[in-house]
C-alpha positions as CSV (number, residue, x, y, z in Angstrom):
1,M,33.2,-64.1,29.1
2,K,30.4,-61.9,30.4
3,Q,31.3,-59.2,27.9
4,L,31.1,-61.7,25.0
5,I,27.7,-62.9,26.2
6,A,26.5,-59.3,26.5
7,L,27.8,-58.4,23.1
8,S,26.2,-61.4,21.4
9,F,22.9,-60.5,23.1
10,L,23.0,-56.9,21.8
11,L,23.9,-58.1,18.3
12,S,21.0,-60.5,18.3
13,I,18.6,-57.7,19.3
14,G,20.0,-55.5,16.6
15,L,19.7,-58.1,13.9
16,G,16.1,-58.7,14.9
17,L,15.0,-55.2,14.2
18,S,13.3,-54.7,10.9
19,G,14.4,-51.8,8.8
20,Q,12.1,-49.0,7.8
21,K,12.0,-49.4,4.1
22,V,8.4,-48.3,3.2
23,Y,6.3,-48.5,0.1
24,T,3.2,-46.4,-0.4
25,V,0.3,-48.5,-1.7
26,D,-2.6,-47.3,-3.7
27,Y,-5.3,-49.1,-1.8
28,K,-6.0,-49.1,2.0
29,S,-6.6,-52.9,1.9
30,D,-3.1,-53.5,0.7
31,A,-1.5,-51.6,3.6
32,D,0.2,-52.9,6.7
33,V,-0.3,-49.6,8.4
34,K,-2.7,-46.7,7.7
35,V,-0.9,-43.4,8.2
36,F,-2.0,-39.8,8.7
37,V,0.4,-36.9,8.4
38,V,-0.2,-34.3,11.1
39,D,0.8,-30.6,10.9
40,Y,2.4,-30.4,14.3
41,K,5.1,-32.6,15.8
42,S,3.3,-32.5,19.1
43,D,0.3,-34.3,17.5
44,A,2.4,-37.2,16.1
45,D,2.8,-40.7,17.4
46,L,6.0,-40.9,15.3
47,V,8.3,-38.2,14.0
48,V,9.7,-39.5,10.7
49,Y,12.8,-38.5,8.8
50,K,13.0,-39.4,5.1
51,C,16.4,-40.9,4.4
52,D,18.2,-40.4,1.2
53,Y,19.9,-43.8,1.4
54,K,18.4,-47.3,2.1
55,S,21.3,-48.0,4.5
56,D,20.3,-45.1,6.7
57,A,16.9,-46.6,7.3
58,S,17.6,-49.2,10.0
59,G,15.8,-50.0,13.2
60,N,12.5,-48.7,14.4
61,Q,13.5,-45.2,15.1
62,G,11.6,-43.2,12.5
63,Y,14.2,-43.2,9.8
64,W,12.2,-44.2,6.6
65,F,13.4,-44.8,3.1
66,F,10.7,-44.9,0.5
67,V,11.4,-47.8,-2.0
68,D,10.1,-48.0,-5.6
69,Y,9.0,-51.6,-5.4
70,K,6.6,-53.2,-3.0
71,S,8.8,-56.3,-2.8
72,D,11.6,-54.3,-1.4
73,A,9.6,-52.8,1.5
74,D,9.5,-53.9,5.1
75,K,6.2,-52.1,5.6
76,K,3.5,-51.1,3.1
77,I,1.7,-47.9,4.1
78,F,-1.4,-46.1,2.9
79,F,-1.9,-42.4,3.6
80,V,-5.4,-41.7,4.8
81,D,-7.3,-38.4,4.5
82,Y,-8.7,-38.4,8.0
83,K,-7.0,-38.7,11.4
84,S,-9.7,-41.1,12.6
85,D,-8.9,-43.6,9.9
86,A,-5.2,-43.8,10.8
87,D,-3.4,-46.5,12.8
88,L,-0.4,-44.1,13.1
89,K,-0.1,-40.3,13.0
90,I,3.3,-39.1,11.7
91,F,5.1,-35.8,11.3
92,F,7.9,-35.4,8.7
93,A,10.9,-33.8,10.3
94,D,13.6,-31.8,8.5
95,Y,16.4,-33.1,10.6
96,K,17.4,-36.7,11.4
97,S,17.9,-35.8,15.1
98,D,14.2,-35.0,15.5
99,A,13.0,-38.5,14.4
100,G,11.7,-40.9,17.0
101,W,8.7,-42.3,18.8
102,R,6.4,-39.9,20.8
103,E,3.8,-42.6,21.5
104,K,5.7,-45.8,22.3
105,S,2.5,-47.9,22.6
106,K,2.3,-47.7,18.8
107,Q,5.8,-48.8,18.2
108,H,4.7,-52.4,17.4
109,L,3.0,-51.2,14.2
110,M,6.3,-50.7,12.5
111,Y,8.0,-54.0,13.5
């Protein structure tokens, strides 16, 4: 019985996570999150891996899938030109295993 309760709790947590399907907007005012791309992984709040498939972009782990339509997105982002204008600093990783949060205090931005 305890295992069933624990399993249902874990499933409810997993279902509550929003996926990371993102859409790049043209105007800062339309964005949920303003993003700046840094040159070094050590400067990032979040290391992002761009997924090839929508199904791979689940949870809040830095796996992003860029959608073609705003209505399909979980988050709308705007890429800013200056680090000081950003809500979130990201680094694009070449490998999925490198993705993840470096600054957990900013994790709420992508929920």
